[in-house]
C-alpha positions in Angstrom: 138.2 153.8 98.7 140.0 150.5 98.0 139.4 148.4 95.0 137.7 145.8 97.1 135.3 148.3 98.7 134.5 149.8 95.3 133.8 146.4 93.8 131.5 145.6 96.7 129.6 148.8 96.2 129.0 147.9 92.6 127.8 144.4 93.3 125.5 145.4 96.2 123.0 147.9 94.7 120.4 147.2 97.4 122.8 147.8 100.4 121.1 150.1 103.0 122.1 153.7 102.7 123.3 153.3 99.2 121.8 155.6 96.6 120.9 154.7 93.1 118.1 152.2 93.8 116.9 152.7 90.2 120.4 152.6 88.6 121.6 150.9 85.5 123.2 147.6 84.9 122.7 143.9 85.7 121.9 144.4 89.4 119.8 147.5 89.1 116.5 147.6 90.9 113.3 147.3 88.9 110.0 148.5 90.3 109.2 150.4 93.5 111.3 150.6 96.6 114.9 149.9 97.3 115.0 146.4 95.6 111.7 146.3 93.7 108.6 144.3 94.7 108.9 140.5 95.2 107.6 138.4 92.4 104.3 136.6 92.5 106.1 133.3 92.8 107.9 134.4 95.9 104.9 135.9 97.6 102.7 132.8 96.9 105.5 130.5 98.2 105.9 132.7 101.3 102.1 132.6 102.0 102.1 128.9 101.6 104.9 128.5 104.1 102.7 130.3 106.6 100.0 127.8 106.0 102.4 124.9 106.5 103.6 126.4 109.8 100.0 126.5 111.0 99.5 122.9 109.9 102.6 121.9 111.8 101.3 123.6 114.9 98.1 121.5 114.6 100.2 118.3 114.3 102.2 119.4 117.3 99.0 119.3 119.4 98.3 115.8 118.2 101.9 114.7 119.0 101.5 116.2 122.5 98.2 114.4 123.1 99.8 111.1 122.0 102.8 111.6 124.2 100.5 112.1 127.2 98.1 109.2 126.4 100.6 106.7 125.0 100.5 104.6 128.2 96.7 104.9 128.8 95.8 101.6 127.2 93.0 100.8 129.7 94.1 97.2 129.8 93.9 97.0 126.0 96.6 96.2 123.4 99.8 98.2 123.4 101.8 99.5 120.5 104.2 96.6 120.9 101.3 94.2 120.3 99.8 96.0 117.4 102.5 97.7 115.3 104.0 95.8 112.4 107.3 97.5 111.8 107.8 95.8 108.5 104.7 97.4 107.0 105.6 100.8 108.5 109.1 100.6 107.1 107.6 99.9 103.7 105.3 102.9 104.1 108.3 105.0 105.0 110.2 103.9 101.9 107.2 104.6 99.7 106.6 108.1 101.0 110.3 109.1 100.9 110.7 107.8 97.4 107.6 109.7 96.3 109.2 112.9 97.6 112.3 112.1 95.5 110.2 111.5 92.4 108.3 114.7 93.1 111.6 116.5 93.0 112.3 114.9 89.6 109.0 116.3 88.4 110.0 119.7 89.5 113.2 119.5 87.6 111.3 118.3 84.5 109.1 121.5 84.7 112.3 123.6 84.6 113.1 121.9 81.3 109.4 122.4 80.2 109.2 118.7 79.4 105.6 117.7 79.5 106.2 113.9 79.1 108.8 113.8 81.9 106.7 116.0 84.2 103.6 114.0 83.8 105.5 110.7 84.2 107.2 111.7 87.5 104.0 113.2 88.9 102.2 110.0 88.1 104.9 107.9 89.8 104.7 110.3 92.8 100.9 109.8 93.0 101.2 106.0 92.7 103.7 105.8 95.5 101.5 108.0 97.7 98.5 105.8 96.9 100.4 102.7 97.8 101.4 104.4 101.1 97.8 105.2 101.8 96.6 101.7 100.9 99.0 100.2 103.5 97.8 102.6 106.1 94.1 101.8 105.5 95.1 98.1 105.6 96.7 98.7 109.0 93.6 100.5 110.4 91.3 97.7 109.1 93.5 95.0 110.7 93.5 96.9 114.0 89.7 97.3 113.9 89.3 93.6 113.3 91.3 92.9 116.4 88.9 95.1 118.4 91.6 97.8 118.7 89.7 100.7 117.2 89.9 104.3 118.4 87.2 103.8 121.1 89.1 101.0 122.8 91.5 103.2 124.8 92.8 106.7 125.1 96.1 105.5 123.6 94.3 104.2 120.4 92.2 107.4 120.2 95.4 109.5 120.1 97.0 107.1 117.7 94.2 107.1 115.2 93.8 110.9 115.5 97.5 111.5 114.8 98.2 108.9 112.1 94.8 109.4 110.5 95.2 113.1 110.3 98.5 112.6 108.4 96.8 110.0 106.1 94.0 112.5 105.4 96.6 115.0 104.3 98.2 112.4 102.0 94.8 111.7 100.5 94.0 115.4 99.9 97.5 115.7 98.4 96.7 113.0 95.9 93.5 114.8 94.9 95.5 118.0 94.5 98.2 116.2 92.4 95.6 114.6 90.1 93.9 117.9 89.5 97.2 119.6 88.7 98.2 116.9 86.3 95.0 117.4 84.4 95.3 121.2 84.3 99.0 120.9 83.2 98.0 118.6 80.4 95.3 120.9 79.1 96.8 124.4 79.8 100.6 123.7 79.7 103.3 125.3 81.8 101.4 128.5 82.8 102.9 130.6 85.6 100.0 130.0 87.9 100.3 126.2 87.5 104.0 126.3 88.1 103.3 128.2 91.4 100.8 125.5 92.4 103.2 122.7 91.6 105.8 124.5 93.8 103.4 124.7 96.7 102.5 121.1 96.2 106.1 120.2 96.5 106.4 122.1 99.8 103.3 120.4 101.1 104.5 116.9 100.1 107.9 117.4 101.6 106.3 118.7 104.8 104.3 115.5 105.0 107.5 113.5 104.7 109.0 115.3 107.7 105.9 114.8 109.8 105.8 111.1 108.9 109.5 110.6 110.0 108.4 112.0 113.3 105.4 109.6 113.5 107.6 106.7 112.4 110.2 107.5 115.2 108.0 108.7 118.1 104.9 106.5 117.5 106.0 103.3 115.9 109.6 102.7 116.9 109.2 103.9 120.5 105.8 102.3 120.7 107.1 98.9 119.6 110.1 99.0 121.8 110.1 96.9 125.0 
């Protein structure tokens, strides 16, 4: 056996077919099985990823419905007449910035800095609330122009898709506020850190979905 092969064998204690799963040293397995059981943090995150995938499937159905009905205006207003890209661009900037500040909050939890964690979570929540305020403002303006969801199939699909995303943002803000209170009272407990991690995944997923909405609904809808 060459030196390279020998070194690889030492550094890969979980390689299939290799004995000594419960050996000694830095890379030794701990627990049952070849590499030991996954941590609670990993299993919770994996389960939450499955939830996010199911949520993305639901949004895919809304996107498909909008794509089919985007031209079914029934003589009513079109996206080009209704959409204000300046406001939508501001919403996009707010939501993307909130994702960045959420990442800063995660880094603060690694340092166990309560002040920094609470500050960045608060900024994330305020940015998300500002995004939601602009969305509600847009819906109200469209309703005042008699362009509500009952006006045409196009508007029904629009309100369903964008409103579903806004509902997710609103629920995310409630989740965020609850975790901030729990974190302040209980400190950096493992279960709270797992919840914060899941919230980060959820918030970033909303960003990805919004980019698709911004591109496929607003930019294409406002184009000639």
